[in-house]
C-alpha positions as CSV (number, residue, x, y, z in Angstrom):
1,M,9.1,3.0,0.9
2,F,9.7,-0.6,1.8
3,Y,7.1,-2.0,-0.6
4,D,8.3,0.0,-3.4
5,E,11.8,-1.3,-2.9
6,I,10.7,-4.6,-2.8
7,S,7.9,-5.0,-5.6
8,E,10.6,-6.5,-8.0
9,Y,11.0,-9.4,-5.7
10,Y,7.5,-9.8,-4.1
11,D,6.2,-12.4,-6.5
12,Q,9.6,-14.2,-6.4
13,M,9.6,-15.1,-2.9
14,I,5.8,-17.0,-3.1
15,P,4.8,-17.2,-7.0
16,L,1.8,-15.6,-7.7
17,E,-0.2,-18.3,-8.8
18,K,0.7,-20.3,-5.7
19,R,-0.6,-17.6,-3.6
20,I,-4.0,-17.4,-5.5
21,D,-4.5,-21.0,-5.4
22,N,-4.1,-21.2,-1.7
23,L,-6.2,-18.1,-1.0
24,K,-8.8,-19.6,-3.1
25,K,-8.8,-22.6,-1.1
26,Q,-8.7,-20.4,2.1
27,L,-11.4,-18.1,1.3
28,S,-13.9,-20.2,-0.5
29,P,-15.9,-21.6,2.7
30,F,-16.0,-18.1,3.9
31,I,-17.5,-16.6,0.8
32,K,-20.1,-19.4,0.4
33,K,-21.0,-19.0,3.9
34,Y,-21.7,-15.4,3.9
35,D,-22.6,-14.9,0.4
36,I,-20.0,-12.5,-0.5
37,K,-20.6,-10.3,-3.4
38,T,-18.4,-7.2,-3.0
39,A,-15.1,-7.0,-1.1
40,L,-12.4,-4.7,-0.2
41,D,-8.8,-5.8,-0.1
42,V,-6.6,-3.8,2.1
43,G,-3.1,-4.0,1.3
44,S,-3.7,-5.6,-1.9
45,A,0.2,-5.8,-2.9
46,T,0.5,-7.6,-6.1
47,G,-3.1,-8.5,-6.3
48,A,-3.3,-12.2,-5.6
49,T,-6.3,-11.8,-3.2
50,C,-8.3,-9.6,-5.7
51,I,-7.7,-12.1,-8.4
52,A,-8.5,-15.3,-6.1
53,L,-12.0,-13.5,-5.1
54,T,-12.6,-12.5,-8.5
55,E,-12.2,-16.4,-9.5
56,L,-14.5,-17.0,-6.6
57,G,-17.4,-14.7,-8.2
58,V,-16.6,-11.6,-6.1
59,D,-16.2,-8.2,-7.2
60,P,-13.2,-7.0,-5.3
61,V,-11.5,-3.4,-4.8
62,G,-7.8,-3.4,-3.9
63,I,-6.4,-0.7,-2.0
64,E,-2.4,-0.3,-1.7
65,L,0.4,2.5,-0.2
66,S,2.9,1.3,-2.8
67,S,2.5,2.8,-6.3
68,R,4.8,0.3,-7.9
69,M,2.6,-2.6,-6.1
70,V,-0.5,-1.2,-7.8
71,K,1.2,-1.1,-11.1
72,I,2.1,-4.7,-11.0
73,A,-1.4,-5.7,-9.7
74,K,-3.2,-4.2,-12.5
75,E,-0.7,-5.9,-14.7
76,H,-1.5,-9.4,-13.3
77,A,-5.2,-8.7,-13.3
78,R,-4.9,-7.8,-17.5
79,Q,-2.9,-10.8,-18.0
80,A,-5.7,-13.0,-16.0
81,G,-8.2,-11.1,-18.3
82,M,-9.9,-9.5,-15.4
83,K,-11.0,-5.9,-14.7
84,I,-10.3,-5.3,-10.9
85,K,-10.0,-1.8,-9.6
86,F,-6.5,-1.4,-7.6
87,L,-6.2,2.0,-5.9
88,K,-3.2,3.8,-4.4
89,A,-4.9,4.6,-1.0
90,D,-4.4,4.4,2.8
91,M,-6.8,2.4,5.0
92,L,-6.8,5.7,7.2
93,D,-8.1,7.8,4.5
94,D,-11.7,9.2,4.5
95,R,-13.4,7.5,1.5
96,P,-17.1,8.4,1.1
97,D,-17.2,6.6,-2.2
98,F,-16.8,3.5,0.1
99,K,-19.7,4.0,2.5
100,S,-21.6,0.8,3.4
101,H,-20.5,-0.6,-0.1
102,F,-18.6,-3.8,0.8
103,N,-19.9,-7.4,2.1
104,A,-16.7,-7.9,3.1
105,I,-13.3,-6.4,4.2
106,F,-10.0,-8.5,4.1
107,V,-7.2,-7.2,5.9
108,L,-4.8,-10.0,5.5
109,A,-0.9,-10.9,5.2
110,N,-0.1,-9.0,8.6
111,T,-1.2,-5.4,6.8
112,I,-2.8,-4.4,10.2
113,S,0.7,-4.6,11.6
114,H,1.8,-1.4,9.8
115,L,-0.3,0.6,11.9
116,L,2.1,1.9,14.5
117,D,-0.3,3.2,17.4
118,K,-3.6,3.1,18.9
119,K,-4.9,6.3,17.1
120,S,-4.2,4.8,13.8
121,L,-5.7,1.3,14.8
122,D,-8.8,2.9,16.1
123,R,-9.4,5.0,13.0
124,A,-8.6,2.2,10.7
125,I,-11.2,-0.1,12.5
126,A,-13.5,2.8,12.3
127,N,-13.2,3.2,8.7
128,F,-13.7,-0.4,8.1
129,R,-17.2,-0.3,9.8
130,K,-18.3,2.7,7.7
131,W,-17.1,0.9,4.5
132,L,-19.1,-2.4,5.3
133,S,-22.5,-2.9,4.1
134,P,-24.9,-3.8,7.2
135,G,-24.4,-7.2,8.3
136,G,-20.9,-7.3,6.4
137,S,-17.8,-9.1,7.9
138,L,-14.3,-8.0,8.4
139,V,-11.4,-10.4,8.7
140,I,-8.0,-9.5,10.0
141,Q,-5.3,-12.0,9.8
142,L,-1.9,-11.1,11.2
143,L,1.0,-13.0,12.9
144,N,0.6,-14.0,16.4
145,Y,2.8,-11.6,18.2
146,H,2.1,-13.0,21.5
147,R,4.4,-16.1,20.5
148,I,6.6,-13.9,18.2
149,L,7.6,-11.5,21.4
150,R,7.9,-14.3,23.7
151,D,10.4,-16.4,21.7
152,R,11.9,-13.2,20.0
153,Q,13.3,-15.5,17.1
154,R,15.1,-13.2,14.8
155,I,14.8,-15.4,11.4
156,V,11.7,-15.5,10.1
157,K,12.2,-17.5,7.0
158,I,14.7,-18.1,4.2
159,Y,13.8,-18.4,0.3
160,N,15.8,-19.5,-2.2
161,N,14.9,-19.4,-5.9
162,L,18.1,-20.2,-7.1
163,D,19.0,-16.7,-8.6
164,R,18.2,-14.9,-5.4
165,I,18.3,-15.7,-1.7
166,F,15.5,-13.9,0.6
167,I,16.1,-13.6,4.3
168,R,13.4,-12.2,6.3
169,F,14.4,-11.3,9.8
170,Y,13.5,-9.1,12.8
171,D,15.2,-6.4,15.0
172,F,13.2,-6.3,18.3
173,G,12.8,-2.8,20.0
174,N,10.8,-1.7,22.8
175,D,7.4,-1.0,21.3
176,L,7.9,-1.6,17.8
177,I,9.6,-4.5,15.7
178,N,11.7,-3.9,12.6
179,F,11.1,-6.2,9.9
180,N,14.1,-6.7,7.3
181,L,14.0,-8.3,4.1
182,L,18.0,-9.0,2.8
183,T,17.9,-10.0,-0.8
184,V,21.2,-11.7,-1.9
185,E,22.1,-12.2,-5.5
186,N,22.8,-16.1,-5.7
187,Q,26.0,-15.7,-8.0
188,P,29.5,-17.5,-7.7
189,G,32.1,-15.6,-5.8
190,V,31.3,-12.3,-4.1
191,C,27.4,-11.8,-4.0
192,D,25.6,-8.5,-4.1
193,Y,22.7,-7.8,-1.8
194,T,20.4,-5.1,-1.0
195,M,18.3,-4.8,2.4
196,S,15.0,-3.2,3.0
197,S,13.3,-2.4,6.5
198,V,9.9,-1.5,8.1
199,P,8.8,-1.0,11.6
200,L,5.9,-3.1,12.7
201,R,3.6,-3.1,15.8
202,G,3.0,-6.4,17.2
203,W,-0.7,-6.2,18.1
204,K,-1.9,-8.8,20.3
205,A,-5.4,-10.3,20.2
206,N,-7.3,-8.4,23.2
207,E,-5.7,-5.0,21.7
208,I,-7.5,-5.5,18.7
209,T,-10.8,-7.3,19.8
210,D,-11.2,-4.0,22.3
211,V,-11.1,-1.7,19.9
212,L,-13.6,-3.8,17.7
213,K,-15.9,-3.7,20.7
214,K,-15.7,0.0,21.1
215,K,-16.6,0.7,17.5
216,G,-19.7,-1.3,17.7
217,Y,-18.6,-4.9,16.2
218,T,-20.5,-7.9,16.9
219,S,-20.0,-11.5,16.7
220,I,-16.1,-11.0,17.2
221,R,-14.2,-14.4,17.1
222,K,-10.7,-15.5,17.0
223,Y,-9.0,-18.1,14.9
224,G,-5.5,-19.7,14.3
225,N,-6.0,-19.3,10.5
226,I,-8.5,-18.5,7.7
227,K,-9.6,-21.9,7.9
228,G,-11.1,-21.4,11.4
229,V,-8.9,-23.7,13.3
230,K,-8.8,-22.8,17.2
231,F,-6.7,-19.8,18.0
232,D,-3.7,-20.7,20.8
233,R,-1.8,-17.9,21.6
234,V,1.2,-20.1,22.8
235,I,1.6,-22.2,19.5
236,S,-0.6,-20.6,16.7
237,N,1.4,-18.8,13.8
238,D,-1.1,-16.6,12.9
239,L,-4.0,-14.8,14.4
240,V,-7.3,-14.3,12.5
241,I,-10.1,-12.1,13.8
242,L,-13.5,-12.3,12.3
243,A,-15.9,-9.4,13.3
244,R,-19.4,-8.6,11.7
245,K,-21.2,-5.1,11.5
246,K,-24.8,-5.0,12.8
247,D,-27.5,-5.6,10.2
248,S,-28.9,-2.0,10.9
249,H,-27.2,1.1,10.1
């Protein structure tokens, strides 16, 4: 599995503390505005979002498909002196224990793009509505695929942490995009390398908002980032969609 393969290097690309600090700055206004007390982090990776939420006074649960990522997240929480529930689970799972439980659900860092077909997207968004408490908020953050599919630029980003160089790049198909991570050991002479790949679906704004409307969400809004800047499909790097569950069941 892709995220099991890259789990060892995940925190080397963007250090954990830096991610936590950035997330706290981004999420704090939202937490205060909607008085968030409980939250679900979908695709919790190595735990940065859940740790940031805990530091902001929220009681989070993290779900993640990669068992190795879950193990690392639990260790990060332990080192921070926090008791956070991290579960190996899928956003497509039937979870009666989550029913009407969360004030907010965060689906950040392009997690939604791992849903490769409309049926999966429908099911996940229906699940999120079941799991939200009345009046709860859903926040989906993904890349702006309108721009990516228009420009078709293959190189996403290159990180160099001295020991290793990480090169993120795309292979474009008809319906799906292959996301690749090439990891090069940065040593003199011949370099060793590994490459891991995962397919993604480049969901566009209207495809997601149409499903949200169909599933009964209200107050659906689009932004260019979590801070709430205006979304421009031509130039925005990210797409953030905020939707709410009605106050009544």
